[in-house]
PLY file of the C-alpha trace (Angstrom):
ply
format ascii 1.0
element vertex 263
property float x
property float y
property float z
element edge 262
property int vertex1
property int vertex2
end_header
-32.08 -205.09 -18.98
-29.95 -201.88 -18.48
-29.50 -200.01 -15.08
-32.53 -197.56 -14.42
-31.43 -193.88 -14.95
-30.24 -192.11 -11.68
-29.13 -195.32 -9.86
-26.13 -195.17 -7.79
-22.96 -196.82 -9.28
-21.50 -199.46 -7.02
-20.04 -202.91 -7.04
-23.48 -204.71 -6.94
-24.27 -207.61 -5.02
-21.82 -209.83 -6.65
-19.22 -207.43 -5.53
-19.75 -208.51 -1.64
-18.24 -211.99 -2.28
-14.54 -210.84 -2.64
-14.64 -208.53 0.38
-16.45 -211.59 2.52
-13.62 -214.02 1.19
-10.77 -211.41 2.28
-12.54 -211.11 5.81
-12.53 -214.59 6.51
-8.94 -215.15 5.62
-8.18 -212.15 7.94
-9.84 -213.98 10.65
-8.27 -216.88 10.17
-4.92 -215.50 10.18
-5.71 -213.64 13.46
-6.61 -216.78 15.04
-3.38 -218.62 13.93
-1.51 -215.64 15.20
-2.93 -216.19 18.55
-5.85 -213.91 18.89
-9.07 -214.50 20.45
-12.43 -215.26 18.74
-13.91 -211.96 18.98
-10.58 -210.24 18.05
-10.40 -212.55 14.97
-13.94 -211.52 13.89
-13.31 -207.68 14.57
-10.26 -208.03 12.14
-11.73 -210.10 9.52
-14.95 -207.49 9.51
-12.26 -204.48 9.37
-10.48 -206.17 6.37
-13.94 -206.90 4.58
-15.02 -203.40 4.93
-11.81 -201.86 3.64
-11.94 -204.43 0.64
-15.58 -203.33 -0.02
-14.88 -199.47 0.02
-11.88 -199.99 -2.55
-14.05 -202.25 -4.70
-16.82 -199.61 -4.68
-14.65 -196.69 -5.25
-12.95 -198.43 -8.37
-16.56 -199.18 -9.97
-17.62 -195.45 -9.27
-14.60 -194.08 -10.96
-14.72 -196.58 -13.80
-18.32 -195.79 -14.68
-17.89 -191.88 -13.96
-14.96 -192.20 -16.55
-17.09 -194.21 -18.95
-19.85 -191.42 -18.91
-17.61 -188.67 -19.53
-15.93 -190.25 -22.42
-19.34 -190.90 -23.97
-20.08 -187.06 -23.52
-16.73 -185.87 -25.14
-17.27 -188.15 -28.20
-20.81 -186.77 -28.59
-20.17 -183.18 -28.40
-17.55 -181.17 -30.45
-14.51 -179.93 -28.32
-14.83 -176.22 -27.46
-11.89 -175.59 -25.26
-9.44 -173.15 -26.44
-11.97 -171.70 -28.90
-12.44 -167.81 -28.19
-15.79 -166.66 -27.05
-16.60 -164.65 -30.09
-16.44 -167.78 -32.07
-18.36 -170.16 -30.35
-21.89 -168.96 -31.22
-21.06 -169.52 -34.74
-20.16 -173.16 -34.22
-23.24 -173.76 -32.18
-25.47 -172.15 -34.82
-23.85 -174.37 -37.46
-24.21 -177.38 -35.30
-27.94 -176.63 -34.92
-28.37 -176.25 -38.64
-26.77 -179.69 -39.01
-29.35 -181.15 -36.32
-32.21 -179.54 -38.18
-31.30 -180.82 -41.44
-31.00 -184.50 -39.77
-34.49 -184.02 -38.61
-35.68 -182.88 -41.76
-34.13 -186.00 -43.49
-36.23 -188.39 -41.21
-39.09 -187.00 -43.29
-37.75 -186.42 -46.68
-34.80 -188.92 -47.07
-33.34 -187.29 -50.11
-32.17 -184.69 -47.57
-29.89 -187.15 -45.97
-26.83 -186.32 -47.95
-27.18 -182.58 -47.17
-27.50 -183.34 -43.59
-24.00 -185.54 -43.48
-22.54 -182.82 -45.67
-23.20 -179.96 -43.03
-22.32 -182.16 -39.95
-18.84 -183.02 -41.66
-18.85 -179.06 -42.32
-19.24 -178.42 -38.74
-16.27 -180.62 -37.68
-14.00 -178.59 -40.24
-15.36 -175.28 -38.79
-14.34 -176.36 -35.41
-10.91 -177.34 -36.61
-10.61 -174.15 -38.43
-11.91 -172.03 -35.59
-8.73 -173.00 -33.48
-6.82 -170.90 -35.78
-8.32 -167.98 -34.26
-7.05 -169.28 -30.84
-3.68 -169.62 -32.19
-3.60 -165.90 -33.27
-4.91 -164.82 -29.87
-2.09 -166.78 -28.28
0.58 -165.45 -30.43
-0.50 -161.94 -30.19
-0.85 -161.40 -26.47
-2.57 -158.34 -25.16
-0.77 -155.82 -27.08
-2.57 -154.36 -30.06
-0.96 -153.12 -33.18
-2.12 -149.31 -32.49
-0.08 -149.55 -29.02
2.91 -151.12 -31.05
2.75 -148.12 -33.25
2.65 -145.61 -30.70
5.71 -146.94 -28.93
7.45 -147.04 -32.53
6.58 -143.31 -32.73
7.82 -142.58 -29.33
11.18 -144.39 -29.69
11.85 -142.82 -33.08
11.08 -139.19 -31.54
13.40 -140.23 -28.73
16.13 -141.29 -31.10
15.98 -138.32 -33.14
16.20 -136.15 -29.92
19.46 -137.87 -28.99
23.15 -137.02 -30.04
24.80 -139.74 -32.34
26.28 -142.49 -30.31
25.41 -145.73 -28.66
22.09 -144.63 -26.96
20.68 -143.14 -30.14
21.40 -146.32 -32.12
19.75 -148.35 -29.30
16.75 -146.28 -29.56
16.64 -146.67 -33.17
16.96 -150.44 -33.11
14.17 -150.49 -30.34
12.00 -148.59 -32.82
12.67 -150.73 -35.60
11.75 -153.83 -33.43
8.40 -152.06 -32.44
7.66 -151.45 -35.94
8.36 -154.91 -37.17
6.13 -156.07 -34.17
3.34 -153.71 -35.10
3.53 -154.95 -38.87
3.24 -158.52 -37.77
0.35 -157.81 -35.22
-1.52 -155.81 -37.68
-1.38 -158.80 -40.24
-2.52 -161.21 -37.44
-5.41 -158.95 -36.72
-6.46 -158.71 -40.24
-6.19 -162.42 -40.62
-8.30 -162.98 -37.24
-11.03 -160.45 -38.53
-11.23 -162.31 -42.19
-11.31 -165.88 -40.34
-14.20 -164.63 -38.08
-16.02 -163.15 -40.98
-15.65 -166.26 -43.13
-16.95 -168.35 -40.14
-19.90 -166.36 -39.65
-20.82 -166.50 -43.47
-20.41 -170.35 -43.62
-22.55 -170.76 -40.52
-25.13 -168.76 -42.03
-25.06 -170.49 -45.20
-25.49 -173.73 -43.13
-28.50 -172.19 -41.50
-29.96 -171.22 -45.03
-29.45 -174.79 -46.06
-31.53 -175.87 -43.04
-34.08 -173.39 -43.74
-34.24 -174.53 -47.36
-34.75 -178.15 -46.17
-37.56 -177.13 -43.88
-39.32 -175.51 -46.84
-39.10 -178.91 -48.78
-40.47 -180.73 -45.75
-43.18 -178.48 -45.64
-44.16 -178.91 -49.15
-43.71 -182.64 -48.69
-46.15 -182.54 -45.58
-48.59 -180.59 -47.46
-48.66 -183.06 -50.44
-48.43 -180.52 -52.77
-45.53 -181.91 -54.65
-44.61 -185.82 -55.02
-41.25 -187.07 -53.88
-39.70 -187.26 -57.19
-40.39 -183.62 -58.03
-39.04 -182.22 -54.85
-36.59 -179.39 -56.06
-33.22 -179.81 -54.05
-31.56 -177.15 -56.02
-31.91 -174.29 -53.30
-30.30 -176.71 -50.72
-27.41 -177.58 -53.25
-26.95 -173.99 -53.70
-26.30 -173.47 -50.05
-24.21 -176.36 -49.67
-21.78 -175.14 -52.59
-21.75 -171.70 -50.48
-20.76 -173.73 -47.30
-17.96 -175.40 -49.34
-16.82 -172.20 -50.77
-16.43 -170.78 -47.16
-14.76 -173.89 -45.84
-12.05 -173.38 -48.71
-11.65 -169.79 -47.97
-11.00 -170.71 -44.43
-8.30 -173.19 -45.20
-6.77 -170.67 -47.70
-6.74 -168.08 -44.82
-5.11 -170.69 -42.50
-2.44 -171.40 -44.86
-1.73 -167.61 -45.20
-1.52 -167.40 -41.27
0.94 -170.51 -41.19
2.93 -168.76 -43.96
3.16 -165.51 -41.68
3.97 -167.28 -38.63
6.85 -169.05 -40.37
8.16 -165.93 -41.96
8.00 -164.16 -38.69
9.82 -167.02 -37.04
12.74 -166.57 -39.56
12.99 -162.94 -39.31
0 1
1 2
2 3
3 4
4 5
5 6
6 7
7 8
8 9
9 10
10 11
11 12
12 13
13 14
14 15
15 16
16 17
17 18
18 19
19 20
20 21
21 22
22 23
23 24
24 25
25 26
26 27
27 28
28 29
29 30
30 31
31 32
32 33
33 34
34 35
35 36
36 37
37 38
38 39
39 40
40 41
41 42
42 43
43 44
44 45
45 46
46 47
47 48
48 49
49 50
50 51
51 52
52 53
53 54
54 55
55 56
56 57
57 58
58 59
59 60
60 61
61 62
62 63
63 64
64 65
65 66
66 67
67 68
68 69
69 70
70 71
71 72
72 73
73 74
74 75
75 76
76 77
77 78
78 79
79 80
80 81
81 82
82 83
83 84
84 85
85 86
86 87
87 88
88 89
89 90
90 91
91 92
92 93
93 94
94 95
95 96
96 97
97 98
98 99
99 100
100 101
101 102
102 103
103 104
104 105
105 106
106 107
107 108
108 109
109 110
110 111
111 112
112 113
113 114
114 115
115 116
116 117
117 118
118 119
119 120
120 121
121 122
122 123
123 124
124 125
125 126
126 127
127 128
128 129
129 130
130 131
131 132
132 133
133 134
134 135
135 136
136 137
137 138
138 139
139 140
140 141
141 142
142 143
143 144
144 145
145 146
146 147
147 148
148 149
149 150
150 151
151 152
152 153
153 154
154 155
155 156
156 157
157 158
158 159
159 160
160 161
161 162
162 163
163 164
164 165
165 166
166 167
167 168
168 169
169 170
170 171
171 172
172 173
173 174
174 175
175 176
176 177
177 178
178 179
179 180
180 181
181 182
182 183
183 184
184 185
185 186
186 187
187 188
188 189
189 190
190 191
191 192
192 193
193 194
194 195
195 196
196 197
197 198
198 199
199 200
200 201
201 202
202 203
203 204
204 205
205 206
206 207
207 208
208 209
209 210
210 211
211 212
212 213
213 214
214 215
215 216
216 217
217 218
218 219
219 220
220 221
221 222
222 223
223 224
224 225
225 226
226 227
227 228
228 229
229 230
230 231
231 232
232 233
233 234
234 235
235 236
236 237
237 238
238 239
239 240
240 241
241 242
242 243
243 244
244 245
245 246
246 247
247 248
248 249
249 250
250 251
251 252
252 253
253 254
254 255
255 256
256 257
257 258
258 259
259 260
260 261
261 262
């Protein structure tokens, strides 16, 4: 029988044996070393307490680690995913949960539930591309960089020919290149987020179609063999199209990053 919920982790009754044994050995050593009986008892008791505390602490840490591992395996990781992306991942995961519940009533929906569950995992992977864009871009947006380009260009034009003017012109060119690269990232980010949104909405639509099928089945209006799964399949194809588009956008992002790195 398993441990009751809410029980306090510890070494258990069997864990007392080892501390007692160590305490006995400690008392014996104290006697051999010339200690009196009370002194030996105190030494043995002290050793027993220390060993018990170490055993209890080890058990607590081990069990806590086991519980933490279980939670992380059950829940998709969200660390590092931008805040404006997380709600859509949550909605897609909820749609997968809904389809799983529907499949318990209409087994023919099992494949759809598994498909959306896999799609959610892929959405999490693609969502990290948004975090990559944010990390690469920093806090400076393209508008600010274009403003810097205009300022440096004007300052260069106001200078006579010479090293200072050339330096200003080079700075203006660098600002323009950064602005162009930043603008591409902004466009890719917006496209990634919009595609994530539409894919999550399609997953929700598939779950709603599944709910309609469950309602028809519960009402007894349609026999199992005549249930029309076509609307669910249509939404699943739209989910797949969204995933394909996300992969394409991610490839474009990787290509842009490689080009910027070589520049």
